[in-house]
C-alpha positions as CSV (number, residue, x, y, z in Angstrom):
1,M,0.0,0.0,0.0
2,G,2.9,2.3,-0.4
3,A,5.2,4.3,1.9
4,A,5.5,3.4,5.7
5,L,3.4,5.5,7.9
6,A,4.6,7.4,11.0
7,L,4.1,5.6,14.5
8,F,1.8,7.2,17.1
9,A,4.2,9.3,19.1
10,L,2.4,12.8,19.2
11,T,2.0,14.2,22.7
12,F,-0.6,16.6,24.4
13,S,2.0,19.3,24.7
14,V,2.9,19.2,21.1
15,L,-0.6,19.1,19.6
16,G,-2.2,21.5,22.2
17,V,-5.7,20.0,21.5
18,G,-8.7,21.0,23.4
19,S,-12.4,20.3,22.5
20,A,-13.2,23.9,23.5
21,S,-11.0,25.3,20.6
22,A,-12.1,22.8,18.0
23,A,-14.4,23.5,15.0
24,L,-16.3,21.1,13.0
25,A,-14.5,19.7,9.8
26,E,-15.9,17.9,6.7
27,W,-15.3,14.6,5.1
28,L,-14.3,14.6,1.4
29,C,-15.3,11.6,-0.6
30,G,-13.9,11.3,-4.1
31,S,-12.9,15.1,-3.6
32,Q,-16.6,15.9,-2.8
33,V,-18.1,16.8,0.6
34,V,-20.2,14.0,1.8
35,P,-23.9,15.1,1.6
36,A,-25.5,12.3,3.8
37,F,-24.9,8.7,5.2
38,G,-25.2,5.9,2.6
39,N,-23.1,7.7,0.1
40,C,-19.4,7.1,1.2
41,F,-18.2,4.0,3.0
42,Q,-15.0,3.4,4.9
43,M,-12.6,0.5,5.0
44,S,-9.5,0.4,7.1
45,E,-6.4,-1.8,7.9
46,N,-3.7,-1.4,10.6
47,L,-0.3,-0.8,9.0
48,E,1.6,-0.8,12.2
49,L,1.5,-2.7,15.4
50,V,-1.6,-2.0,17.5
51,Q,-1.4,-2.5,21.3
52,L,-4.4,-2.9,23.7
53,E,-3.5,-2.6,27.4
54,D,-5.1,-2.9,30.8
55,M,-2.3,-1.1,32.6
56,S,-3.3,-1.5,36.2
57,A,-3.5,-5.3,35.5
58,G,-0.3,-5.3,33.6
59,A,-2.0,-7.0,30.6
60,A,-1.2,-6.4,27.0
61,M,-2.3,-7.6,23.6
62,D,-0.4,-6.9,20.2
63,C,-1.8,-7.0,16.8
64,L,0.4,-7.2,13.8
65,P,0.0,-5.1,10.7
66,G,-3.1,-6.3,8.6
67,S,-4.7,-8.0,11.5
68,I,-7.3,-5.4,12.3
69,L,-9.9,-4.7,9.6
70,D,-12.7,-2.0,10.1
71,E,-15.8,-1.0,8.2
72,G,-18.0,2.1,8.5
73,E,-19.4,5.0,6.7
74,F,-18.9,8.8,6.4
75,G,-21.7,11.4,6.8
76,P,-22.3,15.1,6.7
77,N,-20.9,17.8,9.0
78,G,-18.1,15.6,10.0
79,E,-20.0,12.6,11.2
80,D,-18.8,9.1,10.8
81,R,-19.3,5.8,12.4
82,T,-17.5,2.5,12.7
83,T,-19.8,-0.4,12.1
84,A,-17.6,-3.5,12.3
85,V,-14.1,-4.5,13.5
86,T,-12.6,-7.8,12.9
87,F,-9.4,-9.2,14.5
88,T,-7.3,-12.1,13.2
89,I,-5.9,-14.1,16.0
90,A,-5.1,-17.2,13.9
91,A,-1.4,-17.8,13.5
92,E,-0.8,-15.3,16.3
93,A,-1.6,-12.2,14.2
94,C,-2.8,-10.9,17.6
95,F,-0.9,-12.3,20.5
96,A,0.1,-11.7,24.0
97,P,3.7,-10.3,24.3
98,A,6.0,-11.4,27.1
99,T,5.8,-8.0,28.9
100,A,3.4,-5.2,29.4
101,L,3.6,-1.7,30.7
102,N,2.1,-0.8,34.0
103,L,0.8,2.8,35.2
104,K,4.3,3.7,36.0
105,E,5.5,2.9,32.5
106,E,7.6,0.0,33.9
107,E,7.8,-3.3,32.0
108,V,6.2,-6.3,33.9
109,N,5.5,-9.8,33.0
110,N,2.4,-9.9,30.9
111,A,-0.6,-11.1,33.1
112,C,-2.2,-12.3,29.7
113,E,-0.3,-15.4,28.9
114,S,-2.2,-16.1,25.7
115,I,-5.3,-14.6,23.9
116,E,-8.3,-16.9,23.5
117,A,-10.6,-14.2,22.1
118,L,-10.5,-10.5,21.3
119,S,-13.5,-8.3,20.2
120,M,-14.7,-4.7,20.0
121,Q,-17.9,-3.9,21.8
122,N,-20.8,-1.5,21.5
123,L,-20.6,-1.1,17.7
124,P,-21.5,1.0,15.8
125,W,-19.3,3.8,17.3
126,A,-20.4,7.3,16.4
127,T,-17.5,9.8,15.9
128,L,-17.2,13.4,15.1
129,L,-14.6,15.1,13.0
130,E,-13.1,18.3,14.2
131,K,-10.2,20.7,13.5
132,N,-8.4,22.4,16.3
133,A,-6.9,25.9,16.5
134,E,-3.6,24.6,15.0
135,G,-5.2,22.9,12.0
136,K,-4.9,19.4,13.4
137,F,-7.8,17.0,12.5
138,I,-9.3,15.3,15.6
139,D,-11.9,12.5,15.5
140,E,-13.9,12.3,18.8
141,I,-15.3,9.0,19.6
142,T,-18.7,9.9,21.0
143,A,-20.1,6.4,21.5
144,A,-19.3,4.1,24.3
145,A,-16.4,2.3,22.5
146,A,-15.0,-0.8,24.3
147,Y,-13.1,-4.0,23.7
148,L,-13.3,-7.3,25.4
149,T,-10.4,-9.8,25.8
150,T,-10.3,-13.3,27.0
151,C,-6.9,-14.7,28.1
152,K,-5.3,-17.4,29.9
153,A,-3.8,-16.0,33.0
154,S,-2.0,-17.7,35.9
155,G,-2.6,-20.9,34.2
156,L,-6.3,-20.4,34.2
157,P,-8.4,-20.1,30.8
158,G,-11.3,-17.9,30.2
159,I,-10.3,-14.8,32.1
160,T,-12.3,-11.9,30.5
161,D,-11.6,-8.2,30.9
162,L,-13.9,-5.5,29.5
163,C,-12.2,-2.1,28.8
164,E,-14.4,0.9,27.8
165,G,-14.0,4.6,27.4
166,A,-14.1,6.9,30.4
167,V,-17.3,8.8,31.0
168,G,-17.0,12.5,30.2
169,H,-13.7,12.0,28.4
170,P,-14.3,10.3,25.2
171,P,-11.2,9.0,23.2
172,L,-9.7,11.4,20.9
173,V,-7.8,10.2,17.8
174,V,-5.6,12.2,15.5
175,L,-6.2,12.1,11.7
176,E,-3.9,13.2,8.8
177,N,-4.6,13.6,5.0
178,L,-1.8,11.5,3.3
179,P,-0.1,13.8,0.7
180,E,0.7,11.0,-1.8
181,T,-1.8,8.6,-3.5
182,E,-1.5,5.0,-2.6
183,T,-2.7,1.9,-4.5
184,I,-5.6,0.0,-3.0
185,E,-7.2,-3.1,-4.5
186,G,-5.7,-2.5,-7.9
187,T,-6.6,1.3,-8.2
188,A,-4.4,3.6,-10.0
189,G,-3.8,5.6,-6.9
190,I,-6.1,7.3,-4.4
191,L,-5.7,9.6,-1.5
192,L,-6.1,8.2,2.1
193,V,-6.3,9.2,5.8
194,T,-4.3,7.8,8.5
195,V,-5.7,7.5,12.0
196,L,-3.6,7.7,15.1
197,F,-4.5,6.2,18.5
198,L,-2.1,8.0,20.8
199,E,0.0,6.2,23.5
200,K,-0.2,9.6,25.4
201,P,-4.0,10.7,25.2
202,L,-4.8,14.2,24.5
203,Q,-6.8,14.8,27.5
204,G,-4.1,13.0,29.7
205,E,-4.9,10.4,32.5
206,P,-8.7,11.2,32.4
207,E,-8.9,9.7,28.9
208,F,-7.7,6.2,29.8
209,G,-10.6,4.0,29.9
210,K,-11.9,1.7,32.7
211,C,-11.4,-2.1,32.7
212,T,-13.3,-4.7,34.9
213,I,-10.0,-6.1,36.1
214,G,-7.8,-3.0,36.3
215,G,-10.5,-0.4,37.2
216,E,-10.6,3.2,36.4
217,H,-7.8,5.0,34.1
218,S,-6.2,1.7,32.9
219,A,-7.3,1.0,29.4
220,L,-5.2,2.2,26.5
221,V,-5.3,1.5,22.8
222,F,-2.5,2.9,20.6
223,G,-1.3,2.3,17.0
224,E,-2.0,3.4,13.5
225,I,-4.9,2.7,11.1
226,L,-5.1,3.5,7.4
227,W,-8.7,4.6,6.1
228,W,-10.0,4.7,2.5
229,A,-13.2,5.3,1.0
230,L,-15.6,3.2,-1.2
231,I,-18.4,4.7,-3.5
232,N,-20.5,1.9,-5.1
233,N,-17.9,-0.6,-3.9
234,Q,-15.1,1.1,-5.8
235,P,-12.0,2.6,-3.7
236,T,-12.0,6.3,-4.1
237,S,-9.9,9.1,-2.5
238,L,-10.7,10.2,1.1
239,G,-9.7,13.4,2.7
240,M,-10.7,16.0,5.3
241,N,-11.3,19.8,5.0
């Protein structure tokens, strides 16, 4: 799919993002503003390692590039929604690494010894595209986004952990228009958008979600996703304005 994309390493201090200073932005599908839902659909794939963590529990799950596929659609006035997320656990595309980070950012032995199941919950997720005062595009996940993991831990199978967004502090992701066209499914080249789930959340600690095992401010997802658009099932350029 072309050039390698930057890994999520932007920080709150660099971006200076605050919802109070944000303004609505618009989705461009095939270089045209999206007039309504049902006209432009979204496909995505992770091109970098994506990590899901319950930091208080010292549990982590890694998903290799190409192991997470999303579907959704774009709407007017910056609205969009994710309708389906598929994980590939077969052949250890998603796996439990040997170590995890705790809340002190220290490496500890991973409490999740092996992944038995991994799924996103509460779909569809409604999101809203905004632009901050510095011109950065931000997508606010306004729905109760969550993920459910089932691990073998301490030699015991079937240990489940539900991690969901913090009430009052919805997850914020950073988006960028890619400057160069990329080839998707045999196209001659279309514009794409990259989506960054940050390791250091824009709102700081309050944005870390809640997990049933780790408790408050313990859930974290970070990594990079590539979005492209479909019109009549044909890949087309996606952008933001």
